mmCIF file of the N, C-alpha and C atoms, coordinates in Angstrom:
data_MODEL
# 
_entry.id   MODEL 
# 
loop_
_atom_site.group_PDB 
_atom_site.id 
_atom_site.type_symbol 
_atom_site.label_atom_id 
_atom_site.label_alt_id 
_atom_site.label_comp_id 
_atom_site.label_asym_id 
_atom_site.label_entity_id 
_atom_site.label_seq_id 
_atom_site.pdbx_PDB_ins_code 
_atom_site.Cartn_x 
_atom_site.Cartn_y 
_atom_site.Cartn_z 
_atom_site.occupancy 
_atom_site.B_iso_or_equiv 
_atom_site.pdbx_formal_charge 
_atom_site.auth_seq_id 
_atom_site.auth_comp_id 
_atom_site.auth_asym_id 
_atom_site.auth_atom_id 
_atom_site.pdbx_PDB_model_num 
ATOM 1   N N  . UNK A 1 1  ? -53.105 -19.111 18.274 1.00 0.00 ? 1  UNK A N  1 
ATOM 2   C CA . UNK A 1 1  ? -53.721 -18.361 17.403 1.00 0.00 ? 1  UNK A CA 1 
ATOM 3   C C  . UNK A 1 1  ? -54.221 -18.551 15.873 1.00 0.00 ? 1  UNK A C  1 
ATOM 4   N N  . UNK A 1 2  ? -55.217 -17.717 15.296 1.00 0.00 ? 2  UNK A N  1 
ATOM 5   C CA . UNK A 1 2  ? -56.106 -18.291 14.209 1.00 0.00 ? 2  UNK A CA 1 
ATOM 6   C C  . UNK A 1 2  ? -55.433 -18.611 12.895 1.00 0.00 ? 2  UNK A C  1 
ATOM 7   N N  . UNK A 1 3  ? -55.288 -19.068 11.734 1.00 0.00 ? 3  UNK A N  1 
ATOM 8   C CA . UNK A 1 3  ? -54.695 -18.540 10.667 1.00 0.00 ? 3  UNK A CA 1 
ATOM 9   C C  . UNK A 1 3  ? -55.351 -18.450 9.707  1.00 0.00 ? 3  UNK A C  1 
ATOM 10  N N  . UNK A 1 4  ? -55.215 -17.434 9.003  1.00 0.00 ? 4  UNK A N  1 
ATOM 11  C CA . UNK A 1 4  ? -56.247 -17.352 7.781  1.00 0.00 ? 4  UNK A CA 1 
ATOM 12  C C  . UNK A 1 4  ? -55.379 -17.463 6.824  1.00 0.00 ? 4  UNK A C  1 
ATOM 13  N N  . UNK A 1 5  ? -56.028 -18.742 6.155  1.00 0.00 ? 5  UNK A N  1 
ATOM 14  C CA . UNK A 1 5  ? -54.910 -18.960 4.782  1.00 0.00 ? 5  UNK A CA 1 
ATOM 15  C C  . UNK A 1 5  ? -54.961 -18.114 3.710  1.00 0.00 ? 5  UNK A C  1 
ATOM 16  N N  . UNK A 1 6  ? -56.144 -17.482 3.920  1.00 0.00 ? 6  UNK A N  1 
ATOM 17  C CA . UNK A 1 6  ? -56.163 -16.430 2.521  1.00 0.00 ? 6  UNK A CA 1 
ATOM 18  C C  . UNK A 1 6  ? -55.513 -14.645 2.228  1.00 0.00 ? 6  UNK A C  1 
ATOM 19  N N  . UNK A 1 7  ? -55.227 -14.779 3.899  1.00 0.00 ? 7  UNK A N  1 
ATOM 20  C CA . UNK A 1 7  ? -54.358 -13.790 3.950  1.00 0.00 ? 7  UNK A CA 1 
ATOM 21  C C  . UNK A 1 7  ? -52.263 -14.223 3.611  1.00 0.00 ? 7  UNK A C  1 
ATOM 22  N N  . UNK A 1 8  ? -51.678 -13.162 3.620  1.00 0.00 ? 8  UNK A N  1 
ATOM 23  C CA . UNK A 1 8  ? -50.442 -12.972 3.489  1.00 0.00 ? 8  UNK A CA 1 
ATOM 24  C C  . UNK A 1 8  ? -49.527 -12.330 4.908  1.00 0.00 ? 8  UNK A C  1 
ATOM 25  N N  . UNK A 1 9  ? -48.508 -12.862 4.550  1.00 0.00 ? 9  UNK A N  1 
ATOM 26  C CA . UNK A 1 9  ? -47.451 -12.595 6.171  1.00 0.00 ? 9  UNK A CA 1 
ATOM 27  C C  . UNK A 1 9  ? -46.551 -11.523 5.639  1.00 0.00 ? 9  UNK A C  1 
ATOM 28  N N  . UNK A 1 10 ? -46.305 -10.912 6.245  1.00 0.00 ? 10 UNK A N  1 
ATOM 29  C CA . UNK A 1 10 ? -44.645 -10.257 6.058  1.00 0.00 ? 10 UNK A CA 1 
ATOM 30  C C  . UNK A 1 10 ? -44.282 -10.615 7.372  1.00 0.00 ? 10 UNK A C  1 
ATOM 31  N N  . UNK A 1 11 ? -42.365 -10.621 7.072  1.00 0.00 ? 11 UNK A N  1 
ATOM 32  C CA . UNK A 1 11 ? -41.692 -10.976 8.278  1.00 0.00 ? 11 UNK A CA 1 
ATOM 33  C C  . UNK A 1 11 ? -40.750 -9.543  7.907  1.00 0.00 ? 11 UNK A C  1 
ATOM 34  N N  . UNK A 1 12 ? -40.373 -9.281  9.186  1.00 0.00 ? 12 UNK A N  1 
ATOM 35  C CA . UNK A 1 12 ? -39.116 -8.551  9.308  1.00 0.00 ? 12 UNK A CA 1 
ATOM 36  C C  . UNK A 1 12 ? -38.426 -8.819  10.617 1.00 0.00 ? 12 UNK A C  1 
ATOM 37  N N  . UNK A 1 13 ? -36.970 -9.271  10.777 1.00 0.00 ? 13 UNK A N  1 
ATOM 38  C CA . UNK A 1 13 ? -36.048 -10.189 11.223 1.00 0.00 ? 13 UNK A CA 1 
ATOM 39  C C  . UNK A 1 13 ? -34.736 -8.951  11.369 1.00 0.00 ? 13 UNK A C  1 
ATOM 40  N N  . UNK A 1 14 ? -34.625 -8.940  12.755 1.00 0.00 ? 14 UNK A N  1 
ATOM 41  C CA . UNK A 1 14 ? -33.600 -7.970  13.087 1.00 0.00 ? 14 UNK A CA 1 
ATOM 42  C C  . UNK A 1 14 ? -32.762 -8.193  14.209 1.00 0.00 ? 14 UNK A C  1 
ATOM 43  N N  . UNK A 1 15 ? -31.684 -7.995  14.665 1.00 0.00 ? 15 UNK A N  1 
ATOM 44  C CA . UNK A 1 15 ? -30.565 -8.094  15.681 1.00 0.00 ? 15 UNK A CA 1 
ATOM 45  C C  . UNK A 1 15 ? -31.315 -7.615  17.081 1.00 0.00 ? 15 UNK A C  1 
ATOM 46  N N  . UNK A 1 16 ? -31.993 -7.636  17.811 1.00 0.00 ? 16 UNK A N  1 
ATOM 47  C CA . UNK A 1 16 ? -32.414 -6.965  18.876 1.00 0.00 ? 16 UNK A CA 1 
ATOM 48  C C  . UNK A 1 16 ? -33.539 -6.530  18.957 1.00 0.00 ? 16 UNK A C  1 
ATOM 49  N N  . UNK A 1 17 ? -34.108 -5.842  20.207 1.00 0.00 ? 17 UNK A N  1 
ATOM 50  C CA . UNK A 1 17 ? -35.506 -6.026  20.509 1.00 0.00 ? 17 UNK A CA 1 
ATOM 51  C C  . UNK A 1 17 ? -36.187 -3.857  19.788 1.00 0.00 ? 17 UNK A C  1 
ATOM 52  N N  . UNK A 1 18 ? -34.989 -3.236  20.288 1.00 0.00 ? 18 UNK A N  1 
ATOM 53  C CA . UNK A 1 18 ? -35.089 -2.056  19.685 1.00 0.00 ? 18 UNK A CA 1 
ATOM 54  C C  . UNK A 1 18 ? -35.366 -1.884  18.020 1.00 0.00 ? 18 UNK A C  1 
ATOM 55  N N  . UNK A 1 19 ? -34.718 -2.242  17.245 1.00 0.00 ? 19 UNK A N  1 
ATOM 56  C CA . UNK A 1 19 ? -35.169 -2.286  15.776 1.00 0.00 ? 19 UNK A CA 1 
ATOM 57  C C  . UNK A 1 19 ? -36.279 -3.246  15.755 1.00 0.00 ? 19 UNK A C  1 
ATOM 58  N N  . UNK A 1 20 ? -36.739 -4.024  16.049 1.00 0.00 ? 20 UNK A N  1 
ATOM 59  C CA . UNK A 1 20 ? -37.930 -4.619  15.753 1.00 0.00 ? 20 UNK A CA 1 
ATOM 60  C C  . UNK A 1 20 ? -38.951 -4.172  16.475 1.00 0.00 ? 20 UNK A C  1 
ATOM 61  N N  . UNK A 1 21 ? -38.874 -3.426  17.149 1.00 0.00 ? 21 UNK A N  1 
ATOM 62  C CA . UNK A 1 21 ? -39.843 -2.364  17.697 1.00 0.00 ? 21 UNK A CA 1 
ATOM 63  C C  . UNK A 1 21 ? -39.787 -1.377  16.895 1.00 0.00 ? 21 UNK A C  1 
ATOM 64  N N  . UNK A 1 22 ? -39.039 -0.811  16.289 1.00 0.00 ? 22 UNK A N  1 
ATOM 65  C CA . UNK A 1 22 ? -38.842 0.488   15.329 1.00 0.00 ? 22 UNK A CA 1 
ATOM 66  C C  . UNK A 1 22 ? -39.724 -0.095  14.120 1.00 0.00 ? 22 UNK A C  1 
ATOM 67  N N  . UNK A 1 23 ? -39.507 -1.136  13.269 1.00 0.00 ? 23 UNK A N  1 
ATOM 68  C CA . UNK A 1 23 ? -40.319 -1.997  12.410 1.00 0.00 ? 23 UNK A CA 1 
ATOM 69  C C  . UNK A 1 23 ? -41.146 -2.416  12.590 1.00 0.00 ? 23 UNK A C  1 
ATOM 70  N N  . UNK A 1 24 ? -41.641 -3.063  14.017 1.00 0.00 ? 24 UNK A N  1 
ATOM 71  C CA . UNK A 1 24 ? -43.295 -3.019  14.237 1.00 0.00 ? 24 UNK A CA 1 
ATOM 72  C C  . UNK A 1 24 ? -44.007 -2.086  13.754 1.00 0.00 ? 24 UNK A C  1 
ATOM 73  N N  . UNK A 1 25 ? -43.907 -0.846  14.388 1.00 0.00 ? 25 UNK A N  1 
ATOM 74  C CA . UNK A 1 25 ? -44.095 0.375   14.489 1.00 0.00 ? 25 UNK A CA 1 
ATOM 75  C C  . UNK A 1 25 ? -44.500 0.719   13.235 1.00 0.00 ? 25 UNK A C  1 
ATOM 76  N N  . UNK A 1 26 ? -43.592 0.802   11.927 1.00 0.00 ? 26 UNK A N  1 
ATOM 77  C CA . UNK A 1 26 ? -43.401 0.970   10.652 1.00 0.00 ? 26 UNK A CA 1 
ATOM 78  C C  . UNK A 1 26 ? -44.634 0.364   10.248 1.00 0.00 ? 26 UNK A C  1 
ATOM 79  N N  . UNK A 1 27 ? -44.334 -0.921  10.372 1.00 0.00 ? 27 UNK A N  1 
ATOM 80  C CA . UNK A 1 27 ? -45.108 -1.505  9.720  1.00 0.00 ? 27 UNK A CA 1 
ATOM 81  C C  . UNK A 1 27 ? -46.666 -2.018  9.749  1.00 0.00 ? 27 UNK A C  1 
ATOM 82  N N  . UNK A 1 28 ? -47.046 -1.428  11.093 1.00 0.00 ? 28 UNK A N  1 
ATOM 83  C CA . UNK A 1 28 ? -48.383 -0.930  11.775 1.00 0.00 ? 28 UNK A CA 1 
ATOM 84  C C  . UNK A 1 28 ? -49.160 0.242   10.970 1.00 0.00 ? 28 UNK A C  1 
ATOM 85  N N  . UNK A 1 29 ? -48.405 0.571   10.704 1.00 0.00 ? 29 UNK A N  1 
ATOM 86  C CA . UNK A 1 29 ? -48.138 2.241   10.457 1.00 0.00 ? 29 UNK A CA 1 
ATOM 87  C C  . UNK A 1 29 ? -48.376 2.657   8.675  1.00 0.00 ? 29 UNK A C  1 
ATOM 88  N N  . UNK A 1 30 ? -48.010 1.961   8.125  1.00 0.00 ? 30 UNK A N  1 
ATOM 89  C CA . UNK A 1 30 ? -47.993 2.000   6.827  1.00 0.00 ? 30 UNK A CA 1 
ATOM 90  C C  . UNK A 1 30 ? -48.981 1.038   5.487  1.00 0.00 ? 30 UNK A C  1 
ATOM 91  N N  . UNK A 1 31 ? -49.382 0.100   6.151  1.00 0.00 ? 31 UNK A N  1 
ATOM 92  C CA . UNK A 1 31 ? -50.333 -0.791  5.513  1.00 0.00 ? 31 UNK A CA 1 
ATOM 93  C C  . UNK A 1 31 ? -51.609 -1.241  6.825  1.00 0.00 ? 31 UNK A C  1 
ATOM 94  N N  . UNK A 1 32 ? -52.639 -1.293  6.185  1.00 0.00 ? 32 UNK A N  1 
ATOM 95  C CA . UNK A 1 32 ? -53.742 -2.389  6.517  1.00 0.00 ? 32 UNK A CA 1 
ATOM 96  C C  . UNK A 1 32 ? -53.369 -3.715  6.770  1.00 0.00 ? 32 UNK A C  1 
ATOM 97  N N  . UNK A 1 33 ? -52.410 -3.495  7.840  1.00 0.00 ? 33 UNK A N  1 
ATOM 98  C CA . UNK A 1 33 ? -52.056 -5.187  8.720  1.00 0.00 ? 33 UNK A CA 1 
ATOM 99  C C  . UNK A 1 33 ? -52.559 -5.546  9.993  1.00 0.00 ? 33 UNK A C  1 
ATOM 100 N N  . UNK A 1 34 ? -52.390 -6.568  10.802 1.00 0.00 ? 34 UNK A N  1 
ATOM 101 C CA . UNK A 1 34 ? -52.438 -6.378  11.917 1.00 0.00 ? 34 UNK A CA 1 
ATOM 102 C C  . UNK A 1 34 ? -51.482 -7.830  12.254 1.00 0.00 ? 34 UNK A C  1 
ATOM 103 N N  . UNK A 1 35 ? -51.003 -7.334  13.439 1.00 0.00 ? 35 UNK A N  1 
ATOM 104 C CA . UNK A 1 35 ? -49.743 -7.948  14.257 1.00 0.00 ? 35 UNK A CA 1 
ATOM 105 C C  . UNK A 1 35 ? -50.463 -9.170  14.406 1.00 0.00 ? 35 UNK A C  1 
ATOM 106 N N  . UNK A 1 36 ? -49.477 -10.177 13.889 1.00 0.00 ? 36 UNK A N  1 
ATOM 107 C CA . UNK A 1 36 ? -49.774 -11.827 14.314 1.00 0.00 ? 36 UNK A CA 1 
ATOM 108 C C  . UNK A 1 36 ? -48.972 -12.593 15.552 1.00 0.00 ? 36 UNK A C  1 
ATOM 109 N N  . UNK A 1 37 ? -48.205 -11.531 16.091 1.00 0.00 ? 37 UNK A N  1 
ATOM 110 C CA . UNK A 1 37 ? -46.890 -11.940 16.502 1.00 0.00 ? 37 UNK A CA 1 
ATOM 111 C C  . UNK A 1 37 ? -45.372 -11.278 16.276 1.00 0.00 ? 37 UNK A C  1 
ATOM 112 N N  . UNK A 1 38 ? -44.658 -11.994 17.409 1.00 0.00 ? 38 UNK A N  1 
ATOM 113 C CA . UNK A 1 38 ? -43.365 -12.071 16.864 1.00 0.00 ? 38 UNK A CA 1 
ATOM 114 C C  . UNK A 1 38 ? -42.811 -12.834 17.549 1.00 0.00 ? 38 UNK A C  1 
ATOM 115 N N  . UNK A 1 39 ? -41.171 -13.772 17.518 1.00 0.00 ? 39 UNK A N  1 
ATOM 116 C CA . UNK A 1 39 ? -40.750 -14.670 17.753 1.00 0.00 ? 39 UNK A CA 1 
ATOM 117 C C  . UNK A 1 39 ? -39.463 -13.989 18.443 1.00 0.00 ? 39 UNK A C  1 
ATOM 118 N N  . UNK A 1 40 ? -38.965 -14.368 19.210 1.00 0.00 ? 40 UNK A N  1 
ATOM 119 C CA . UNK A 1 40 ? -37.557 -13.855 19.790 1.00 0.00 ? 40 UNK A CA 1 
ATOM 120 C C  . UNK A 1 40 ? -36.656 -15.553 20.051 1.00 0.00 ? 40 UNK A C  1 
ATOM 121 N N  . UNK A 1 41 ? -36.033 -15.050 18.624 1.00 0.00 ? 41 UNK A N  1 
ATOM 122 C CA . UNK A 1 41 ? -34.891 -16.656 18.164 1.00 0.00 ? 41 UNK A CA 1 
ATOM 123 C C  . UNK A 1 41 ? -33.628 -16.693 19.150 1.00 0.00 ? 41 UNK A C  1 
ATOM 124 N N  . UNK A 1 42 ? -32.528 -17.314 19.385 1.00 0.00 ? 42 UNK A N  1 
ATOM 125 C CA . UNK A 1 42 ? -31.837 -17.315 20.519 1.00 0.00 ? 42 UNK A CA 1 
ATOM 126 C C  . UNK A 1 42 ? -31.657 -15.956 21.146 1.00 0.00 ? 42 UNK A C  1 
ATOM 127 N N  . UNK A 1 43 ? -30.451 -15.277 21.276 1.00 0.00 ? 43 UNK A N  1 
ATOM 128 C CA . UNK A 1 43 ? -30.316 -14.490 22.556 1.00 0.00 ? 43 UNK A CA 1 
ATOM 129 C C  . UNK A 1 43 ? -30.769 -13.155 21.588 1.00 0.00 ? 43 UNK A C  1 
ATOM 130 N N  . UNK A 1 44 ? -30.703 -12.637 20.296 1.00 0.00 ? 44 UNK A N  1 
ATOM 131 C CA . UNK A 1 44 ? -30.760 -11.563 19.744 1.00 0.00 ? 44 UNK A CA 1 
ATOM 132 C C  . UNK A 1 44 ? -31.254 -11.488 18.575 1.00 0.00 ? 44 UNK A C  1 
ATOM 133 N N  . UNK A 1 45 ? -32.182 -12.382 17.687 1.00 0.00 ? 45 UNK A N  1 
ATOM 134 C CA . UNK A 1 45 ? -32.740 -12.407 16.686 1.00 0.00 ? 45 UNK A CA 1 
ATOM 135 C C  . UNK A 1 45 ? -33.900 -11.622 16.759 1.00 0.00 ? 45 UNK A C  1 
ATOM 136 N N  . UNK A 1 46 ? -35.450 -10.912 16.652 1.00 0.00 ? 46 UNK A N  1 
ATOM 137 C CA . UNK A 1 46 ? -36.428 -10.547 17.026 1.00 0.00 ? 46 UNK A CA 1 
ATOM 138 C C  . UNK A 1 46 ? -37.324 -10.548 15.400 1.00 0.00 ? 46 UNK A C  1 
ATOM 139 N N  . UNK A 1 47 ? -37.789 -11.818 15.167 1.00 0.00 ? 47 UNK A N  1 
ATOM 140 C CA . UNK A 1 47 ? -39.053 -11.499 13.833 1.00 0.00 ? 47 UNK A CA 1 
ATOM 141 C C  . UNK A 1 47 ? -40.295 -11.411 14.550 1.00 0.00 ? 47 UNK A C  1 
ATOM 142 N N  . UNK A 1 48 ? -40.838 -10.083 13.433 1.00 0.00 ? 48 UNK A N  1 
ATOM 143 C CA . UNK A 1 48 ? -42.054 -9.884  13.803 1.00 0.00 ? 48 UNK A CA 1 
ATOM 144 C C  . UNK A 1 48 ? -42.254 -9.953  12.613 1.00 0.00 ? 48 UNK A C  1 
ATOM 145 N N  . UNK A 1 49 ? -43.854 -10.268 12.940 1.00 0.00 ? 49 UNK A N  1 
ATOM 146 C CA . UNK A 1 49 ? -44.902 -11.046 12.268 1.00 0.00 ? 49 UNK A CA 1 
ATOM 147 C C  . UNK A 1 49 ? -45.941 -10.871 11.973 1.00 0.00 ? 49 UNK A C  1 
ATOM 148 N N  . UNK A 1 50 ? -46.398 -9.703  10.581 1.00 0.00 ? 50 UNK A N  1 
ATOM 149 C CA . UNK A 1 50 ? -47.948 -9.469  10.538 1.00 0.00 ? 50 UNK A CA 1 
ATOM 150 C C  . UNK A 1 50 ? -48.692 -10.264 9.404  1.00 0.00 ? 50 UNK A C  1 
ATOM 151 N N  . UNK A 1 51 ? -50.028 -9.912  9.706  1.00 0.00 ? 51 UNK A N  1 
ATOM 152 C CA . UNK A 1 51 ? -50.851 -10.407 8.116  1.00 0.00 ? 51 UNK A CA 1 
ATOM 153 C C  . UNK A 1 51 ? -52.064 -9.220  7.607  1.00 0.00 ? 51 UNK A C  1 
ATOM 154 N N  . UNK A 1 52 ? -51.907 -9.761  6.764  1.00 0.00 ? 52 UNK A N  1 
ATOM 155 C CA . UNK A 1 52 ? -52.927 -8.873  5.814  1.00 0.00 ? 52 UNK A CA 1 
ATOM 156 C C  . UNK A 1 52 ? -53.119 -9.065  4.384  1.00 0.00 ? 52 UNK A C  1 
ATOM 157 N N  . UNK A 1 53 ? -53.434 -8.338  3.639  1.00 0.00 ? 53 UNK A N  1 
ATOM 158 C CA . UNK A 1 53 ? -53.343 -8.797  2.317  1.00 0.00 ? 53 UNK A CA 1 
ATOM 159 C C  . UNK A 1 53 ? -51.956 -8.718  1.480  1.00 0.00 ? 53 UNK A C  1 
ATOM 160 N N  . UNK A 1 54 ? -51.684 -9.167  0.083  1.00 0.00 ? 54 UNK A N  1 
ATOM 161 C CA . UNK A 1 54 ? -50.713 -9.185  -0.412 1.00 0.00 ? 54 UNK A CA 1 
ATOM 162 C C  . UNK A 1 54 ? -49.719 -7.855  -0.214 1.00 0.00 ? 54 UNK A C  1 
ATOM 163 N N  . UNK A 1 55 ? -50.527 -6.782  -1.091 1.00 0.00 ? 55 UNK A N  1 
ATOM 164 C CA . UNK A 1 55 ? -50.222 -5.787  -1.272 1.00 0.00 ? 55 UNK A CA 1 
ATOM 165 C C  . UNK A 1 55 ? -49.716 -4.758  -0.220 1.00 0.00 ? 55 UNK A C  1 
ATOM 166 N N  . UNK A 1 56 ? -50.607 -5.172  1.221  1.00 0.00 ? 56 UNK A N  1 
ATOM 167 C CA . UNK A 1 56 ? -50.282 -4.223  2.021  1.00 0.00 ? 56 UNK A CA 1 
ATOM 168 C C  . UNK A 1 56 ? -49.198 -4.817  3.013  1.00 0.00 ? 56 UNK A C  1 
ATOM 169 N N  . UNK A 1 57 ? -48.911 -6.747  2.903  1.00 0.00 ? 57 UNK A N  1 
ATOM 170 C CA . UNK A 1 57 ? -47.791 -7.433  3.630  1.00 0.00 ? 57 UNK A CA 1 
ATOM 171 C C  . UNK A 1 57 ? -46.794 -6.984  2.695  1.00 0.00 ? 57 UNK A C  1 
ATOM 172 N N  . UNK A 1 58 ? -46.624 -6.416  1.473  1.00 0.00 ? 58 UNK A N  1 
ATOM 173 C CA . UNK A 1 58 ? -45.130 -6.035  1.062  1.00 0.00 ? 58 UNK A CA 1 
ATOM 174 C C  . UNK A 1 58 ? -45.035 -4.764  1.398  1.00 0.00 ? 58 UNK A C  1 
ATOM 175 N N  . UNK A 1 59 ? -46.064 -3.709  1.414  1.00 0.00 ? 59 UNK A N  1 
ATOM 176 C CA . UNK A 1 59 ? -45.499 -2.740  1.742  1.00 0.00 ? 59 UNK A CA 1 
ATOM 177 C C  . UNK A 1 59 ? -45.110 -2.398  3.353  1.00 0.00 ? 59 UNK A C  1 
ATOM 178 N N  . UNK A 1 60 ? -45.994 -3.423  3.985  1.00 0.00 ? 60 UNK A N  1 
ATOM 179 C CA . UNK A 1 60 ? -45.219 -3.173  5.420  1.00 0.00 ? 60 UNK A CA 1 
ATOM 180 C C  . UNK A 1 60 ? -43.995 -3.649  5.417  1.00 0.00 ? 60 UNK A C  1 
ATOM 181 N N  . UNK A 1 61 ? -43.728 -5.285  4.945  1.00 0.00 ? 61 UNK A N  1 
ATOM 182 C CA . UNK A 1 61 ? -42.274 -5.283  4.993  1.00 0.00 ? 61 UNK A CA 1 
ATOM 183 C C  . UNK A 1 61 ? -41.315 -4.151  4.572  1.00 0.00 ? 61 UNK A C  1 
ATOM 184 N N  . UNK A 1 62 ? -41.911 -3.844  3.586  1.00 0.00 ? 62 UNK A N  1 
ATOM 185 C CA . UNK A 1 62 ? -40.483 -2.615  2.906  1.00 0.00 ? 62 UNK A CA 1 
ATOM 186 C C  . UNK A 1 62 ? -40.194 -1.543  3.722  1.00 0.00 ? 62 UNK A C  1 
ATOM 187 N N  . UNK A 1 63 ? -41.560 -0.966  4.898  1.00 0.00 ? 63 UNK A N  1 
ATOM 188 C CA . UNK A 1 63 ? -41.909 0.268   5.491  1.00 0.00 ? 63 UNK A CA 1 
ATOM 189 C C  . UNK A 1 63 ? -40.760 -0.342  6.870  1.00 0.00 ? 63 UNK A C  1 
ATOM 190 N N  . UNK A 1 64 ? -40.942 -1.513  7.047  1.00 0.00 ? 64 UNK A N  1 
ATOM 191 C CA . UNK A 1 64 ? -40.433 -2.099  8.667  1.00 0.00 ? 64 UNK A CA 1 
ATOM 192 C C  . UNK A 1 64 ? -38.941 -2.127  7.806  1.00 0.00 ? 64 UNK A C  1 
ATOM 193 N N  . UNK A 1 65 ? -38.644 -2.653  7.031  1.00 0.00 ? 65 UNK A N  1 
ATOM 194 C CA . UNK A 1 65 ? -37.051 -3.035  6.725  1.00 0.00 ? 65 UNK A CA 1 
ATOM 195 C C  . UNK A 1 65 ? -36.417 -1.570  7.064  1.00 0.00 ? 65 UNK A C  1 
ATOM 196 N N  . UNK A 1 66 ? -37.103 -0.532  6.316  1.00 0.00 ? 66 UNK A N  1 
ATOM 197 C CA . UNK A 1 66 ? -36.545 0.977   5.795  1.00 0.00 ? 66 UNK A CA 1 
ATOM 198 C C  . UNK A 1 66 ? -36.808 1.547   7.529  1.00 0.00 ? 66 UNK A C  1 
ATOM 199 N N  . UNK A 1 67 ? -37.190 0.918   8.031  1.00 0.00 ? 67 UNK A N  1 
ATOM 200 C CA . UNK A 1 67 ? -37.500 1.632   10.180 1.00 0.00 ? 67 UNK A CA 1 
ATOM 201 C C  . UNK A 1 67 ? -36.262 1.474   10.886 1.00 0.00 ? 67 UNK A C  1 
ATOM 202 N N  . UNK A 1 68 ? -36.180 -0.203  10.312 1.00 0.00 ? 68 UNK A N  1 
ATOM 203 C CA . UNK A 1 68 ? -35.116 -1.124  11.100 1.00 0.00 ? 68 UNK A CA 1 
ATOM 204 C C  . UNK A 1 68 ? -33.884 -0.678  10.903 1.00 0.00 ? 68 UNK A C  1 
ATOM 205 N N  . UNK A 1 69 ? -33.621 -0.210  9.878  1.00 0.00 ? 69 UNK A N  1 
ATOM 206 C CA . UNK A 1 69 ? -31.931 -0.527  9.256  1.00 0.00 ? 69 UNK A CA 1 
ATOM 207 C C  . UNK A 1 69 ? -31.434 0.412   9.947  1.00 0.00 ? 69 UNK A C  1 
ATOM 208 N N  . UNK A 1 70 ? -32.096 1.667   10.082 1.00 0.00 ? 70 UNK A N  1 
ATOM 209 C CA . UNK A 1 70 ? -30.696 2.935   10.835 1.00 0.00 ? 70 UNK A CA 1 
ATOM 210 C C  . UNK A 1 70 ? -30.560 2.854   12.117 1.00 0.00 ? 70 UNK A C  1 
ATOM 211 N N  . UNK A 1 71 ? -31.596 1.783   12.846 1.00 0.00 ? 71 UNK A N  1 
ATOM 212 C CA . UNK A 1 71 ? -31.435 1.971   14.026 1.00 0.00 ? 71 UNK A CA 1 
ATOM 213 C C  . UNK A 1 71 ? -30.507 0.464   14.524 1.00 0.00 ? 71 UNK A C  1 
ATOM 214 N N  . UNK A 1 72 ? -30.340 -0.618  13.773 1.00 0.00 ? 72 UNK A N  1 
ATOM 215 C CA . UNK A 1 72 ? -30.123 -1.575  14.194 1.00 0.00 ? 72 UNK A CA 1 
ATOM 216 C C  . UNK A 1 72 ? -29.639 -2.448  13.183 1.00 0.00 ? 72 UNK A C  1 
ATOM 217 N N  . UNK A 1 73 ? -29.112 -3.445  13.084 1.00 0.00 ? 73 UNK A N  1 
ATOM 218 C CA . UNK A 1 73 ? -28.980 -3.950  12.083 1.00 0.00 ? 73 UNK A CA 1 
ATOM 219 C C  . UNK A 1 73 ? -30.066 -5.258  11.805 1.00 0.00 ? 73 UNK A C  1 
ATOM 220 N N  . UNK A 1 74 ? -30.397 -5.185  10.415 1.00 0.00 ? 74 UNK A N  1 
ATOM 221 C CA . UNK A 1 74 ? -31.889 -5.366  9.621  1.00 0.00 ? 74 UNK A CA 1 
ATOM 222 C C  . UNK A 1 74 ? -31.050 -7.137  9.212  1.00 0.00 ? 74 UNK A C  1 
ATOM 223 N N  . UNK A 1 75 ? -31.723 -8.128  9.774  1.00 0.00 ? 75 UNK A N  1 
ATOM 224 C CA . UNK A 1 75 ? -31.361 -9.649  9.011  1.00 0.00 ? 75 UNK A CA 1 
ATOM 225 C C  . UNK A 1 75 ? -31.559 -9.669  8.254  1.00 0.00 ? 75 UNK A C  1 
ATOM 226 N N  . UNK A 1 76 ? -33.396 -10.127 8.124  1.00 0.00 ? 76 UNK A N  1 
ATOM 227 C CA . UNK A 1 76 ? -33.698 -9.978  6.645  1.00 0.00 ? 76 UNK A CA 1 
ATOM 228 C C  . UNK A 1 76 ? -35.367 -9.425  6.779  1.00 0.00 ? 76 UNK A C  1 
ATOM 229 N N  . UNK A 1 77 ? -36.116 -9.347  5.838  1.00 0.00 ? 77 UNK A N  1 
ATOM 230 C CA . UNK A 1 77 ? -37.673 -9.081  5.551  1.00 0.00 ? 77 UNK A CA 1 
ATOM 231 C C  . UNK A 1 77 ? -37.855 -9.383  4.609  1.00 0.00 ? 77 UNK A C  1 
ATOM 232 N N  . UNK A 1 78 ? -38.863 -10.167 4.546  1.00 0.00 ? 78 UNK A N  1 
ATOM 233 C CA . UNK A 1 78 ? -39.388 -10.720 3.854  1.00 0.00 ? 78 UNK A CA 1 
ATOM 234 C C  . UNK A 1 78 ? -41.329 -10.720 3.420  1.00 0.00 ? 78 UNK A C  1 
ATOM 235 N N  . UNK A 1 79 ? -41.654 -10.820 2.470  1.00 0.00 ? 79 UNK A N  1 
ATOM 236 C CA . UNK A 1 79 ? -43.407 -11.269 2.228  1.00 0.00 ? 79 UNK A CA 1 
ATOM 237 C C  . UNK A 1 79 ? -43.851 -12.377 1.596  1.00 0.00 ? 79 UNK A C  1 
ATOM 238 N N  . UNK A 1 80 ? -44.971 -12.867 2.121  1.00 0.00 ? 80 UNK A N  1 
ATOM 239 C CA . UNK A 1 80 ? -45.094 -14.340 1.729  1.00 0.00 ? 80 UNK A CA 1 
ATOM 240 C C  . UNK A 1 80 ? -46.660 -14.246 1.292  1.00 0.00 ? 80 UNK A C  1 
ATOM 241 N N  . UNK A 1 81 ? -47.037 -13.941 0.167  1.00 0.00 ? 81 UNK A N  1 
ATOM 242 C CA . UNK A 1 81 ? -48.602 -14.226 -0.275 1.00 0.00 ? 81 UNK A CA 1 
ATOM 243 C C  . UNK A 1 81 ? -49.184 -15.383 -0.022 1.00 0.00 ? 81 UNK A C  1 
ATOM 244 N N  . UNK A 1 82 ? -50.034 -15.350 0.893  1.00 0.00 ? 82 UNK A N  1 
ATOM 245 C CA . UNK A 1 82 ? -51.049 -16.807 1.032  1.00 0.00 ? 82 UNK A CA 1 
ATOM 246 C C  . UNK A 1 82 ? -50.393 -17.809 1.124  1.00 0.00 ? 82 UNK A C  1 
ATOM 247 N N  . UNK A 1 83 ? -49.844 -17.903 2.147  1.00 0.00 ? 83 UNK A N  1 
ATOM 248 C CA . UNK A 1 83 ? -48.614 -19.434 2.279  1.00 0.00 ? 83 UNK A CA 1 
ATOM 249 C C  . UNK A 1 83 ? -49.686 -20.710 2.611  1.00 0.00 ? 83 UNK A C  1 
# 
């Protein structure tokens, strides 16, 4: 994966794949971001990672958290400006 350090990243972590898919869908539709990948940590924790500009990543993280919470357990969400 090619990294662009001028970009920001947004992360949403859920328990289970179903809320993670809901979060990824909402994140990609909410702002101009691209899917950087996902990490399956352990047996149930799934982290969705998107990248884009700072404002888009912040909006994307909020939208992903709002979409995942009613479907399953939301563990964490965060936007990281220019890591």
